[in-house]
Backbone atoms as SQL, in Angstrom:
CREATE TABLE atoms (id INTEGER PRIMARY KEY, chain TEXT, resi INTEGER, resn TEXT, atom TEXT, x REAL, y REAL, z REAL);
INSERT INTO atoms VALUES
  (1, 'A', 1, 'MET', 'N', 114.394, 127.795, 92.059),
  (2, 'A', 1, 'MET', 'CA', 112.961, 128.010, 91.993),
  (3, 'A', 1, 'MET', 'C', 112.661, 129.389, 92.551),
  (4, 'A', 2, 'LYS', 'N', 111.796, 130.100, 91.890),
  (5, 'A', 2, 'LYS', 'CA', 111.423, 131.435, 92.325),
  (6, 'A', 2, 'LYS', 'C', 110.531, 131.335, 93.568),
  (7, 'A', 3, 'PRO', 'N', 110.655, 132.291, 94.486),
  (8, 'A', 3, 'PRO', 'CA', 109.840, 132.251, 95.702),
  (9, 'A', 3, 'PRO', 'C', 108.343, 132.141, 95.411),
  (10, 'A', 4, 'ILE', 'N', 107.852, 132.840, 94.397),
  (11, 'A', 4, 'ILE', 'CA', 106.422, 132.805, 94.114),
  (12, 'A', 4, 'ILE', 'C', 105.987, 131.408, 93.668),
  (13, 'A', 5, 'SER', 'N', 106.817, 130.697, 92.910),
  (14, 'A', 5, 'SER', 'CA', 106.483, 129.343, 92.481),
  (15, 'A', 5, 'SER', 'C', 106.411, 128.405, 93.674),
  (16, 'A', 6, 'TYR', 'N', 107.372, 128.522, 94.575),
  (17, 'A', 6, 'TYR', 'CA', 107.374, 127.680, 95.766),
  (18, 'A', 6, 'TYR', 'C', 106.156, 127.990, 96.621),
  (19, 'A', 7, 'LEU', 'N', 105.847, 129.261, 96.782),
  (20, 'A', 7, 'LEU', 'CA', 104.699, 129.641, 97.604),
  (21, 'A', 7, 'LEU', 'C', 103.388, 129.156, 96.988),
  (22, 'A', 8, 'ARG', 'N', 103.273, 129.194, 95.667),
  (23, 'A', 8, 'ARG', 'CA', 102.072, 128.671, 95.023),
  (24, 'A', 8, 'ARG', 'C', 101.924, 127.181, 95.303),
  (25, 'A', 9, 'ALA', 'N', 103.028, 126.446, 95.206),
  (26, 'A', 9, 'ALA', 'CA', 102.985, 125.003, 95.491),
  (27, 'A', 9, 'ALA', 'C', 102.582, 124.765, 96.943),
  (28, 'A', 10, 'VAL', 'N', 103.100, 125.583, 97.847),
  (29, 'A', 10, 'VAL', 'CA', 102.773, 125.453, 99.270),
  (30, 'A', 10, 'VAL', 'C', 101.281, 125.693, 99.495),
  (31, 'A', 11, 'VAL', 'N', 100.757, 126.756, 98.936),
  (32, 'A', 11, 'VAL', 'CA', 99.344, 127.092, 99.138),
  (33, 'A', 11, 'VAL', 'C', 98.442, 126.030, 98.519),
  (34, 'A', 12, 'ALA', 'N', 98.735, 125.614, 97.293),
  (35, 'A', 12, 'ALA', 'CA', 97.904, 124.602, 96.625),
  (36, 'A', 12, 'ALA', 'C', 97.937, 123.282, 97.389),
  (37, 'A', 13, 'GLY', 'N', 99.119, 122.872, 97.810),
  (38, 'A', 13, 'GLY', 'CA', 99.257, 121.619, 98.544),
  (39, 'A', 13, 'GLY', 'C', 98.550, 121.662, 99.882),
  (40, 'A', 14, 'ALA', 'N', 98.721, 122.747, 100.601),
  (41, 'A', 14, 'ALA', 'CA', 98.092, 122.876, 101.916),
  (42, 'A', 14, 'ALA', 'C', 96.571, 122.893, 101.794),
  (43, 'A', 15, 'LEU', 'N', 96.050, 123.585, 100.790),
  (44, 'A', 15, 'LEU', 'CA', 94.603, 123.655, 100.596),
  (45, 'A', 15, 'LEU', 'C', 94.015, 122.281, 100.264),
  (46, 'A', 16, 'ALA', 'N', 94.644, 121.567, 99.346),
  (47, 'A', 16, 'ALA', 'CA', 94.133, 120.246, 98.958),
  (48, 'A', 16, 'ALA', 'C', 94.150, 119.279, 100.141),
  (49, 'A', 17, 'LEU', 'N', 95.227, 119.317, 100.912),
  (50, 'A', 17, 'LEU', 'CA', 95.316, 118.424, 102.067),
  (51, 'A', 17, 'LEU', 'C', 94.319, 118.807, 103.149),
  (52, 'A', 18, 'ALA', 'N', 94.111, 120.086, 103.342),
  (53, 'A', 18, 'ALA', 'CA', 93.139, 120.527, 104.347),
  (54, 'A', 18, 'ALA', 'C', 91.733, 120.072, 103.966),
  (55, 'A', 19, 'LEU', 'N', 91.407, 120.176, 102.696),
  (56, 'A', 19, 'LEU', 'CA', 90.087, 119.731, 102.246),
  (57, 'A', 19, 'LEU', 'C', 89.929, 118.226, 102.415),
  (58, 'A', 20, 'ALA', 'N', 90.974, 117.473, 102.097),
  (59, 'A', 20, 'ALA', 'CA', 90.908, 116.018, 102.251),
  (60, 'A', 20, 'ALA', 'C', 90.759, 115.636, 103.718),
  (61, 'A', 21, 'ALA', 'N', 91.481, 116.326, 104.590),
  (62, 'A', 21, 'ALA', 'CA', 91.436, 116.008, 106.017),
  (63, 'A', 21, 'ALA', 'C', 90.066, 116.308, 106.625),
  (64, 'A', 22, 'CYS', 'N', 89.366, 117.275, 106.062),
  (65, 'A', 22, 'CYS', 'CA', 88.063, 117.666, 106.599),
  (66, 'A', 22, 'CYS', 'C', 86.909, 116.866, 106.000),
  (67, 'A', 23, 'ALA', 'N', 87.198, 116.094, 104.985),
  (68, 'A', 23, 'ALA', 'CA', 86.135, 115.367, 104.291),
  (69, 'A', 23, 'ALA', 'C', 85.528, 114.293, 105.190),
  (70, 'A', 24, 'SER', 'N', 84.255, 114.066, 104.990),
  (71, 'A', 24, 'SER', 'CA', 83.559, 112.985, 105.674),
  (72, 'A', 24, 'SER', 'C', 83.337, 111.887, 104.642),
  (73, 'A', 25, 'PHE', 'N', 83.808, 110.685, 104.936),
  (74, 'A', 25, 'PHE', 'CA', 83.789, 109.617, 103.950),
  (75, 'A', 25, 'PHE', 'C', 82.689, 108.612, 104.229),
  (76, 'A', 26, 'PRO', 'N', 82.033, 108.184, 103.150),
  (77, 'A', 26, 'PRO', 'CA', 81.031, 107.128, 103.322),
  (78, 'A', 26, 'PRO', 'C', 81.722, 105.793, 103.548),
  (79, 'A', 27, 'ASN', 'N', 81.036, 104.904, 104.198),
  (80, 'A', 27, 'ASN', 'CA', 81.560, 103.552, 104.379),
  (81, 'A', 27, 'ASN', 'C', 80.444, 102.599, 103.973),
  (82, 'A', 28, 'PRO', 'N', 80.582, 101.784, 102.966),
  (83, 'A', 28, 'PRO', 'CA', 81.822, 101.480, 102.261),
  (84, 'A', 28, 'PRO', 'C', 82.287, 102.627, 101.359),
  (85, 'A', 29, 'VAL', 'N', 83.555, 102.560, 101.049),
  (86, 'A', 29, 'VAL', 'CA', 84.247, 103.590, 100.278),
  (87, 'A', 29, 'VAL', 'C', 83.785, 103.557, 98.816),
  (88, 'A', 30, 'THR', 'N', 83.691, 104.745, 98.225),
  (89, 'A', 30, 'THR', 'CA', 83.333, 104.864, 96.812),
  (90, 'A', 30, 'THR', 'C', 84.567, 105.262, 96.008),
  (91, 'A', 31, 'ASN', 'N', 84.420, 105.286, 94.700),
  (92, 'A', 31, 'ASN', 'CA', 85.520, 105.746, 93.844),
  (93, 'A', 31, 'ASN', 'C', 85.880, 107.190, 94.151),
  (94, 'A', 32, 'ASN', 'N', 84.883, 108.016, 94.509),
  (95, 'A', 32, 'ASN', 'CA', 85.163, 109.413, 94.855),
  (96, 'A', 32, 'ASN', 'C', 86.008, 109.511, 96.117),
  (97, 'A', 33, 'THR', 'N', 85.780, 108.623, 97.064),
  (98, 'A', 33, 'THR', 'CA', 86.567, 108.624, 98.291),
  (99, 'A', 33, 'THR', 'C', 88.012, 108.271, 97.984),
  (100, 'A', 34, 'GLU', 'N', 88.207, 107.268, 97.150),
  (101, 'A', 34, 'GLU', 'CA', 89.566, 106.911, 96.739),
  (102, 'A', 34, 'GLU', 'C', 90.221, 108.083, 96.018),
  (103, 'A', 35, 'ALA', 'N', 89.451, 108.790, 95.200),
  (104, 'A', 35, 'ALA', 'CA', 89.980, 109.944, 94.474),
  (105, 'A', 35, 'ALA', 'C', 90.426, 111.049, 95.440),
  (106, 'A', 36, 'THR', 'N', 89.729, 111.196, 96.563),
  (107, 'A', 36, 'THR', 'CA', 90.135, 112.196, 97.561),
  (108, 'A', 36, 'THR', 'C', 91.510, 111.861, 98.127),
  (109, 'A', 37, 'ALA', 'N', 91.733, 110.589, 98.411),
  (110, 'A', 37, 'ALA', 'CA', 93.049, 110.160, 98.892),
  (111, 'A', 37, 'ALA', 'C', 94.108, 110.377, 97.820),
  (112, 'A', 38, 'GLU', 'N', 93.764, 110.098, 96.574),
  (113, 'A', 38, 'GLU', 'CA', 94.697, 110.307, 95.452),
  (114, 'A', 38, 'GLU', 'C', 95.058, 111.790, 95.349),
  (115, 'A', 39, 'THR', 'N', 94.062, 112.657, 95.502),
  (116, 'A', 39, 'THR', 'CA', 94.293, 114.101, 95.412),
  (117, 'A', 39, 'THR', 'C', 95.174, 114.584, 96.559),
  (118, 'A', 40, 'ALA', 'N', 94.940, 114.068, 97.750),
  (119, 'A', 40, 'ALA', 'CA', 95.759, 114.450, 98.902),
  (120, 'A', 40, 'ALA', 'C', 97.215, 114.080, 98.660),
  (121, 'A', 41, 'TYR', 'N', 97.446, 112.867, 98.152),
  (122, 'A', 41, 'TYR', 'CA', 98.828, 112.458, 97.869),
  (123, 'A', 41, 'TYR', 'C', 99.420, 113.309, 96.748),
  (124, 'A', 42, 'ALA', 'N', 98.659, 113.560, 95.694),
  (125, 'A', 42, 'ALA', 'CA', 99.171, 114.352, 94.568),
  (126, 'A', 42, 'ALA', 'C', 99.584, 115.754, 95.022),
  (127, 'A', 43, 'ALA', 'N', 98.788, 116.351, 95.899),
  (128, 'A', 43, 'ALA', 'CA', 99.113, 117.693, 96.402),
  (129, 'A', 43, 'ALA', 'C', 100.390, 117.660, 97.234),
  (130, 'A', 44, 'ALA', 'N', 100.504, 116.676, 98.105),
  (131, 'A', 44, 'ALA', 'CA', 101.708, 116.566, 98.935),
  (132, 'A', 44, 'ALA', 'C', 102.933, 116.255, 98.074),
  (133, 'A', 45, 'ALA', 'N', 102.760, 115.399, 97.078),
  (134, 'A', 45, 'ALA', 'CA', 103.873, 115.038, 96.198),
  (135, 'A', 45, 'ALA', 'C', 104.332, 116.245, 95.381),
  (136, 'A', 46, 'GLU', 'N', 103.388, 117.082, 94.965),
  (137, 'A', 46, 'GLU', 'CA', 103.753, 118.294, 94.222),
  (138, 'A', 46, 'GLU', 'C', 104.569, 119.239, 95.106),
  (139, 'A', 47, 'LEU', 'N', 104.157, 119.363, 96.333),
  (140, 'A', 47, 'LEU', 'CA', 104.882, 120.198, 97.282),
  (141, 'A', 47, 'LEU', 'C', 106.273, 119.619, 97.537),
  (142, 'A', 48, 'ALA', 'N', 106.371, 118.303, 97.693),
  (143, 'A', 48, 'ALA', 'CA', 107.666, 117.649, 97.899),
  (144, 'A', 48, 'ALA', 'C', 108.574, 117.855, 96.693),
  (145, 'A', 49, 'THR', 'N', 108.017, 117.723, 95.501),
  (146, 'A', 49, 'THR', 'CA', 108.797, 117.930, 94.276),
  (147, 'A', 49, 'THR', 'C', 109.337, 119.351, 94.220),
  (148, 'A', 50, 'ALA', 'N', 108.512, 120.319, 94.591),
  (149, 'A', 50, 'ALA', 'CA', 108.957, 121.717, 94.598),
  (150, 'A', 50, 'ALA', 'C', 110.109, 121.906, 95.585),
  (151, 'A', 51, 'TYR', 'N', 109.996, 121.304, 96.771),
  (152, 'A', 51, 'TYR', 'CA', 111.060, 121.433, 97.765),
  (153, 'A', 51, 'TYR', 'C', 112.339, 120.755, 97.275),
  (154, 'A', 52, 'LEU', 'N', 112.211, 119.553, 96.738),
  (155, 'A', 52, 'LEU', 'CA', 113.390, 118.801, 96.307),
  (156, 'A', 52, 'LEU', 'C', 114.077, 119.441, 95.104),
  (157, 'A', 53, 'ALA', 'N', 113.365, 120.293, 94.376),
  (158, 'A', 53, 'ALA', 'CA', 113.955, 120.986, 93.226),
  (159, 'A', 53, 'ALA', 'C', 114.779, 122.202, 93.640),
  (160, 'A', 54, 'LEU', 'N', 114.679, 122.599, 94.898),
  (161, 'A', 54, 'LEU', 'CA', 115.441, 123.756, 95.374),
  (162, 'A', 54, 'LEU', 'C', 116.938, 123.418, 95.409),
  (163, 'A', 55, 'PRO', 'N', 117.789, 124.447, 95.299),
  (164, 'A', 55, 'PRO', 'CA', 119.226, 124.187, 95.442),
  (165, 'A', 55, 'PRO', 'C', 119.550, 123.806, 96.885),
  (166, 'A', 56, 'VAL', 'N', 120.650, 123.121, 97.071),
  (167, 'A', 56, 'VAL', 'CA', 121.090, 122.724, 98.411),
  (168, 'A', 56, 'VAL', 'C', 121.495, 123.974, 99.195),
  (169, 'A', 57, 'CYS', 'N', 121.139, 124.021, 100.463),
  (170, 'A', 57, 'CYS', 'CA', 121.510, 125.147, 101.316),
  (171, 'A', 57, 'CYS', 'C', 123.028, 125.213, 101.465),
  (172, 'A', 58, 'ALA', 'N', 123.541, 126.411, 101.483),
  (173, 'A', 58, 'ALA', 'CA', 124.968, 126.603, 101.729),
  (174, 'A', 58, 'ALA', 'C', 125.276, 126.164, 103.157),
  (175, 'A', 59, 'ALA', 'N', 126.510, 125.758, 103.384),
  (176, 'A', 59, 'ALA', 'CA', 126.922, 125.319, 104.722),
  (177, 'A', 59, 'ALA', 'C', 126.554, 126.375, 105.754),
  (178, 'A', 60, 'GLY', 'N', 125.886, 125.942, 106.802),
  (179, 'A', 60, 'GLY', 'CA', 125.516, 126.845, 107.891),
  (180, 'A', 60, 'GLY', 'C', 124.233, 127.623, 107.655),
  (181, 'A', 61, 'SER', 'N', 123.654, 127.533, 106.474),
  (182, 'A', 61, 'SER', 'CA', 122.404, 128.261, 106.235),
  (183, 'A', 61, 'SER', 'C', 121.225, 127.310, 106.348),
  (184, 'A', 62, 'HIS', 'N', 120.048, 127.882, 106.501),
  (185, 'A', 62, 'HIS', 'CA', 118.823, 127.111, 106.686),
  (186, 'A', 62, 'HIS', 'C', 117.750, 127.613, 105.738),
  (187, 'A', 63, 'PHE', 'N', 116.776, 126.764, 105.484),
  (188, 'A', 63, 'PHE', 'CA', 115.638, 127.148, 104.664),
  (189, 'A', 63, 'PHE', 'C', 114.868, 128.278, 105.330),
  (190, 'A', 64, 'SER', 'N', 114.443, 129.235, 104.538),
  (191, 'A', 64, 'SER', 'CA', 113.480, 130.260, 104.950),
  (192, 'A', 64, 'SER', 'C', 112.860, 130.785, 103.662),
  (193, 'A', 65, 'LEU', 'N', 111.808, 131.545, 103.770),
  (194, 'A', 65, 'LEU', 'CA', 111.195, 132.088, 102.563),
  (195, 'A', 65, 'LEU', 'C', 112.115, 133.092, 101.880),
  (196, 'A', 66, 'GLY', 'N', 113.082, 133.622, 102.610),
  (197, 'A', 66, 'GLY', 'CA', 114.083, 134.502, 102.020),
  (198, 'A', 66, 'GLY', 'C', 115.303, 133.750, 101.521),
  (199, 'A', 67, 'ASN', 'N', 115.420, 132.482, 101.868),
  (200, 'A', 67, 'ASN', 'CA', 116.554, 131.643, 101.470),
  (201, 'A', 67, 'ASN', 'C', 116.007, 130.270, 101.065),
  (202, 'A', 68, 'LEU', 'N', 115.435, 130.212, 99.873),
  (203, 'A', 68, 'LEU', 'CA', 114.820, 128.977, 99.405),
  (204, 'A', 68, 'LEU', 'C', 115.901, 127.976, 99.018),
  (205, 'A', 69, 'CYS', 'N', 116.104, 127.003, 99.876),
  (206, 'A', 69, 'CYS', 'CA', 117.091, 125.958, 99.639),
  (207, 'A', 69, 'CYS', 'C', 116.641, 124.702, 100.373),
  (208, 'A', 70, 'LYS', 'N', 117.202, 123.561, 99.983),
  (209, 'A', 70, 'LYS', 'CA', 116.829, 122.311, 100.653),
  (210, 'A', 70, 'LYS', 'C', 117.949, 121.884, 101.581),
  (211, 'A', 71, 'GLU', 'N', 117.544, 121.362, 102.729),
  (212, 'A', 71, 'GLU', 'CA', 118.494, 120.878, 103.723),
  (213, 'A', 71, 'GLU', 'C', 118.564, 119.358, 103.646),
  (214, 'A', 72, 'THR', 'N', 119.767, 118.824, 103.743),
  (215, 'A', 72, 'THR', 'CA', 119.986, 117.387, 103.578),
  (216, 'A', 72, 'THR', 'C', 119.123, 116.552, 104.511),
  (217, 'A', 73, 'ALA', 'N', 119.054, 116.911, 105.766),
  (218, 'A', 73, 'ALA', 'CA', 118.266, 116.134, 106.735),
  (219, 'A', 73, 'ALA', 'C', 116.786, 116.160, 106.371),
  (220, 'A', 74, 'ILE', 'N', 116.306, 117.296, 105.901),
  (221, 'A', 74, 'ILE', 'CA', 114.896, 117.410, 105.531),
  (222, 'A', 74, 'ILE', 'C', 114.624, 116.621, 104.252),
  (223, 'A', 75, 'VAL', 'N', 115.568, 116.627, 103.321),
  (224, 'A', 75, 'VAL', 'CA', 115.414, 115.833, 102.094),
  (225, 'A', 75, 'VAL', 'C', 115.203, 114.366, 102.454),
  (226, 'A', 76, 'LYS', 'N', 115.992, 113.867, 103.397),
  (227, 'A', 76, 'LYS', 'CA', 115.861, 112.472, 103.821),
  (228, 'A', 76, 'LYS', 'C', 114.473, 112.225, 104.417),
  (229, 'A', 77, 'SER', 'N', 114.000, 113.121, 105.270),
  (230, 'A', 77, 'SER', 'CA', 112.670, 112.978, 105.888),
  (231, 'A', 77, 'SER', 'C', 111.564, 113.026, 104.843),
  (232, 'A', 78, 'VAL', 'N', 111.698, 113.927, 103.875),
  (233, 'A', 78, 'VAL', 'CA', 110.693, 114.052, 102.817),
  (234, 'A', 78, 'VAL', 'C', 110.636, 112.771, 101.991),
  (235, 'A', 79, 'LYS', 'N', 111.797, 112.239, 101.645),
  (236, 'A', 79, 'LYS', 'CA', 111.825, 111.006, 100.844),
  (237, 'A', 79, 'LYS', 'C', 111.228, 109.831, 101.614),
  (238, 'A', 80, 'GLN', 'N', 111.511, 109.734, 102.901),
  (239, 'A', 80, 'GLN', 'CA', 110.930, 108.656, 103.714),
  (240, 'A', 80, 'GLN', 'C', 109.408, 108.812, 103.811),
  (241, 'A', 81, 'ALA', 'N', 108.959, 110.025, 104.047),
  (242, 'A', 81, 'ALA', 'CA', 107.520, 110.280, 104.156),
  (243, 'A', 81, 'ALA', 'C', 106.823, 110.010, 102.823),
  (244, 'A', 82, 'ASP', 'N', 107.486, 110.343, 101.717),
  (245, 'A', 82, 'ASP', 'CA', 106.903, 110.083, 100.403),
  (246, 'A', 82, 'ASP', 'C', 106.762, 108.582, 100.161),
  (247, 'A', 83, 'THR', 'N', 107.771, 107.819, 100.540),
  (248, 'A', 83, 'THR', 'CA', 107.697, 106.366, 100.376),
  (249, 'A', 83, 'THR', 'C', 106.523, 105.790, 101.157),
  (250, 'A', 84, 'ILE', 'N', 106.343, 106.250, 102.382),
  (251, 'A', 84, 'ILE', 'CA', 105.236, 105.770, 103.220),
  (252, 'A', 84, 'ILE', 'C', 103.887, 106.173, 102.616),
  (253, 'A', 85, 'ALA', 'N', 103.778, 107.423, 102.179),
  (254, 'A', 85, 'ALA', 'CA', 102.514, 107.910, 101.619),
  (255, 'A', 85, 'ALA', 'C', 102.181, 107.185, 100.314),
  (256, 'A', 86, 'TYR', 'N', 103.177, 107.002, 99.459),
  (257, 'A', 86, 'TYR', 'CA', 102.939, 106.328, 98.185),
  (258, 'A', 86, 'TYR', 'C', 102.545, 104.863, 98.421),
  (259, 'A', 87, 'THR', 'N', 103.219, 104.222, 99.359),
  (260, 'A', 87, 'THR', 'CA', 102.892, 102.823, 99.683),
  (261, 'A', 87, 'THR', 'C', 101.454, 102.714, 100.204),
  (262, 'A', 88, 'ALA', 'N', 101.048, 103.645, 101.050),
  (263, 'A', 88, 'ALA', 'CA', 99.677, 103.646, 101.576),
  (264, 'A', 88, 'ALA', 'C', 98.668, 103.813, 100.441),
  (265, 'A', 89, 'LEU', 'N', 98.981, 104.673, 99.491),
  (266, 'A', 89, 'LEU', 'CA', 98.082, 104.886, 98.363),
  (267, 'A', 89, 'LEU', 'C', 97.999, 103.634, 97.483),
  (268, 'A', 90, 'ILE', 'N', 99.122, 102.993, 97.234),
  (269, 'A', 90, 'ILE', 'CA', 99.127, 101.764, 96.436),
  (270, 'A', 90, 'ILE', 'C', 98.318, 100.670, 97.139),
  (271, 'A', 91, 'GLU', 'N', 98.481, 100.551, 98.451),
  (272, 'A', 91, 'GLU', 'CA', 97.702, 99.561, 99.207),
  (273, 'A', 91, 'GLU', 'C', 96.205, 99.854, 99.108),
  (274, 'A', 92, 'LEU', 'N', 95.841, 101.123, 99.185),
  (275, 'A', 92, 'LEU', 'CA', 94.442, 101.510, 99.043),
  (276, 'A', 92, 'LEU', 'C', 93.917, 101.134, 97.661),
  (277, 'A', 93, 'ARG', 'N', 94.667, 101.492, 96.621),
  (278, 'A', 93, 'ARG', 'CA', 94.240, 101.167, 95.251),
  (279, 'A', 93, 'ARG', 'C', 94.017, 99.663, 95.081),
  (280, 'A', 94, 'LYS', 'N', 94.967, 98.871, 95.560),
  (281, 'A', 94, 'LYS', 'CA', 94.886, 97.421, 95.399),
  (282, 'A', 94, 'LYS', 'C', 93.684, 96.870, 96.160),
  (283, 'A', 95, 'PHE', 'N', 93.522, 97.302, 97.403),
  (284, 'A', 95, 'PHE', 'CA', 92.403, 96.817, 98.211),
  (285, 'A', 95, 'PHE', 'C', 91.075, 97.223, 97.578),
  (286, 'A', 96, 'HIS', 'N', 90.988, 98.465, 97.114),
  (287, 'A', 96, 'HIS', 'CA', 89.758, 98.961, 96.497),
  (288, 'A', 96, 'HIS', 'C', 89.421, 98.143, 95.250),
  (289, 'A', 97, 'HIS', 'N', 90.424, 97.835, 94.471),
  (290, 'A', 97, 'HIS', 'CA', 90.215, 97.042, 93.252),
  (291, 'A', 97, 'HIS', 'C', 89.781, 95.614, 93.588),
  (292, 'A', 98, 'ASP', 'N', 90.450, 95.019, 94.575),
  (293, 'A', 98, 'ASP', 'CA', 90.192, 93.617, 94.917),
  (294, 'A', 98, 'ASP', 'C', 88.965, 93.409, 95.798),
  (295, 'A', 99, 'ASN', 'N', 88.552, 94.448, 96.527),
  (296, 'A', 99, 'ASN', 'CA', 87.456, 94.310, 97.496),
  (297, 'A', 99, 'ASN', 'C', 86.478, 95.488, 97.402),
  (298, 'A', 100, 'PRO', 'N', 85.903, 95.733, 96.240),
  (299, 'A', 100, 'PRO', 'CA', 85.021, 96.906, 96.125),
  (300, 'A', 100, 'PRO', 'C', 83.853, 96.820, 97.111),
  (301, 'A', 101, 'GLY', 'N', 83.603, 97.934, 97.757),
  (302, 'A', 101, 'GLY', 'CA', 82.478, 97.990, 98.675),
  (303, 'A', 101, 'GLY', 'C', 82.750, 97.456, 100.069),
  (304, 'A', 102, 'SER', 'N', 83.980, 97.093, 100.365),
  (305, 'A', 102, 'SER', 'CA', 84.311, 96.577, 101.693),
  (306, 'A', 102, 'SER', 'C', 84.266, 97.700, 102.720),
  (307, 'A', 103, 'ILE', 'N', 83.667, 97.427, 103.869),
  (308, 'A', 103, 'ILE', 'CA', 83.623, 98.465, 104.902),
  (309, 'A', 103, 'ILE', 'C', 84.976, 98.627, 105.593),
  (310, 'A', 104, 'ASN', 'N', 85.897, 97.696, 105.403),
  (311, 'A', 104, 'ASN', 'CA', 87.228, 97.805, 106.004),
  (312, 'A', 104, 'ASN', 'C', 88.123, 98.795, 105.266),
  (313, 'A', 105, 'GLU', 'N', 87.709, 99.203, 104.081),
  (314, 'A', 105, 'GLU', 'CA', 88.542, 100.060, 103.244),
  (315, 'A', 105, 'GLU', 'C', 88.742, 101.454, 103.834),
  (316, 'A', 106, 'ILE', 'N', 87.813, 101.915, 104.639),
  (317, 'A', 106, 'ILE', 'CA', 87.926, 103.265, 105.193),
  (318, 'A', 106, 'ILE', 'C', 89.209, 103.424, 106.001),
  (319, 'A', 107, 'THR', 'N', 89.683, 102.358, 106.618),
  (320, 'A', 107, 'THR', 'CA', 90.940, 102.403, 107.371),
  (321, 'A', 107, 'THR', 'C', 92.098, 102.735, 106.447),
  (322, 'A', 108, 'LEU', 'N', 92.096, 102.147, 105.254),
  (323, 'A', 108, 'LEU', 'CA', 93.158, 102.423, 104.284),
  (324, 'A', 108, 'LEU', 'C', 93.043, 103.831, 103.716),
  (325, 'A', 109, 'VAL', 'N', 91.825, 104.316, 103.538),
  (326, 'A', 109, 'VAL', 'CA', 91.633, 105.699, 103.072),
  (327, 'A', 109, 'VAL', 'C', 92.230, 106.659, 104.096),
  (328, 'A', 110, 'ASN', 'N', 91.886, 106.455, 105.353),
  (329, 'A', 110, 'ASN', 'CA', 92.419, 107.329, 106.405),
  (330, 'A', 110, 'ASN', 'C', 93.927, 107.229, 106.500),
  (331, 'A', 111, 'ALA', 'N', 94.478, 106.037, 106.364),
  (332, 'A', 111, 'ALA', 'CA', 95.934, 105.862, 106.412),
  (333, 'A', 111, 'ALA', 'C', 96.598, 106.602, 105.260),
  (334, 'A', 112, 'ALA', 'N', 96.021, 106.523, 104.060),
  (335, 'A', 112, 'ALA', 'CA', 96.598, 107.205, 102.900),
  (336, 'A', 112, 'ALA', 'C', 96.556, 108.720, 103.067),
  (337, 'A', 113, 'ILE', 'N', 95.440, 109.235, 103.560),
  (338, 'A', 113, 'ILE', 'CA', 95.319, 110.685, 103.750),
  (339, 'A', 113, 'ILE', 'C', 96.236, 111.152, 104.886),
  (340, 'A', 114, 'ASN', 'N', 96.316, 110.394, 105.961),
  (341, 'A', 114, 'ASN', 'CA', 97.223, 110.759, 107.053),
  (342, 'A', 114, 'ASN', 'C', 98.683, 110.716, 106.606),
  (343, 'A', 115, 'ALA', 'N', 99.033, 109.733, 105.784),
  (344, 'A', 115, 'ALA', 'CA', 100.409, 109.638, 105.275),
  (345, 'A', 115, 'ALA', 'C', 100.722, 110.814, 104.354),
  (346, 'A', 116, 'ALA', 'N', 99.751, 111.234, 103.555),
  (347, 'A', 116, 'ALA', 'CA', 99.951, 112.409, 102.703),
  (348, 'A', 116, 'ALA', 'C', 100.140, 113.649, 103.573),
  (349, 'A', 117, 'GLY', 'N', 99.386, 113.744, 104.654),
  (350, 'A', 117, 'GLY', 'CA', 99.561, 114.863, 105.591),
  (351, 'A', 117, 'GLY', 'C', 100.930, 114.844, 106.249),
  (352, 'A', 118, 'ALA', 'N', 101.428, 113.656, 106.579),
  (353, 'A', 118, 'ALA', 'CA', 102.764, 113.546, 107.166),
  (354, 'A', 118, 'ALA', 'C', 103.827, 113.962, 106.159),
  (355, 'A', 119, 'LEU', 'N', 103.609, 113.624, 104.889),
  (356, 'A', 119, 'LEU', 'CA', 104.545, 114.057, 103.848),
  (357, 'A', 119, 'LEU', 'C', 104.568, 115.574, 103.777),
  (358, 'A', 120, 'LYS', 'N', 103.396, 116.198, 103.767),
  (359, 'A', 120, 'LYS', 'CA', 103.332, 117.667, 103.742),
  (360, 'A', 120, 'LYS', 'C', 104.028, 118.260, 104.964),
  (361, 'A', 121, 'SER', 'N', 103.842, 117.633, 106.102),
  (362, 'A', 121, 'SER', 'CA', 104.445, 118.154, 107.340),
  (363, 'A', 121, 'SER', 'C', 105.965, 118.038, 107.339),
  (364, 'A', 122, 'ALA', 'N', 106.509, 117.131, 106.545),
  (365, 'A', 122, 'ALA', 'CA', 107.965, 116.973, 106.476),
  (366, 'A', 122, 'ALA', 'C', 108.614, 118.103, 105.692),
  (367, 'A', 123, 'ILE', 'N', 107.832, 118.848, 104.954),
  (368, 'A', 123, 'ILE', 'CA', 108.348, 119.914, 104.084),
  (369, 'A', 123, 'ILE', 'C', 108.254, 121.241, 104.809),
  (370, 'A', 124, 'PRO', 'N', 109.355, 121.979, 104.867),
  (371, 'A', 124, 'PRO', 'CA', 109.314, 123.263, 105.596),
  (372, 'A', 124, 'PRO', 'C', 108.447, 124.289, 104.883),
  (373, 'A', 125, 'LEU', 'N', 107.639, 124.963, 105.659),
  (374, 'A', 125, 'LEU', 'CA', 106.797, 126.041, 105.137),
  (375, 'A', 125, 'LEU', 'C', 107.202, 127.372, 105.761),
  (376, 'A', 126, 'LYS', 'N', 108.162, 127.306, 106.650),
  (377, 'A', 126, 'LYS', 'CA', 108.695, 128.521, 107.277),
  (378, 'A', 126, 'LYS', 'C', 110.165, 128.228, 107.592),
  (379, 'A', 127, 'SER', 'N', 110.835, 129.159, 108.202),
  (380, 'A', 127, 'SER', 'CA', 112.254, 129.002, 108.512),
  (381, 'A', 127, 'SER', 'C', 112.504, 127.747, 109.354),
  (382, 'A', 128, 'THR', 'N', 113.584, 127.021, 109.042),
  (383, 'A', 128, 'THR', 'CA', 113.928, 125.836, 109.818),
  (384, 'A', 128, 'THR', 'C', 114.958, 126.151, 110.893),
  (385, 'A', 129, 'LYS', 'N', 115.435, 127.380, 110.935),
  (386, 'A', 129, 'LYS', 'CA', 116.409, 127.760, 111.955),
  (387, 'A', 129, 'LYS', 'C', 115.703, 127.931, 113.279),
  (388, 'A', 130, 'GLY', 'N', 116.204, 127.265, 114.297),
  (389, 'A', 130, 'GLY', 'CA', 115.603, 127.335, 115.629),
  (390, 'A', 130, 'GLY', 'C', 115.725, 128.714, 116.239),
  (391, 'A', 131, 'GLY', 'N', 114.870, 128.949, 117.233),
  (392, 'A', 131, 'GLY', 'CA', 114.994, 130.199, 117.959),
  (393, 'A', 131, 'GLY', 'C', 113.907, 131.161, 117.738);
């Protein structure tokens, strides 16, 4: 993946998640509120896909903007975070469908958006080498 493509995915994903995190949601939840959670997950998933498409880092090397590669340990964290975020979104969709207008739904919206943020946080946006 070219550095500019990865950086575009990073910027788009970070912007969408930042907007979702700053949103003020009505309670009970509306279809637009659910869509905000969907957008947050989609942005994080796009960023995860971009990271997972990178070549594997050579032995002893680390991810940086000058060395776009994926690290095995980070791949595992990204996949775990994606599973959690996707599950939260599915739970939100199901609850929203089965209980439209419930005031308890806001908890699931927040969980889905927070899980999408955790997925984004699992993806390196700068060098992973310590120091």
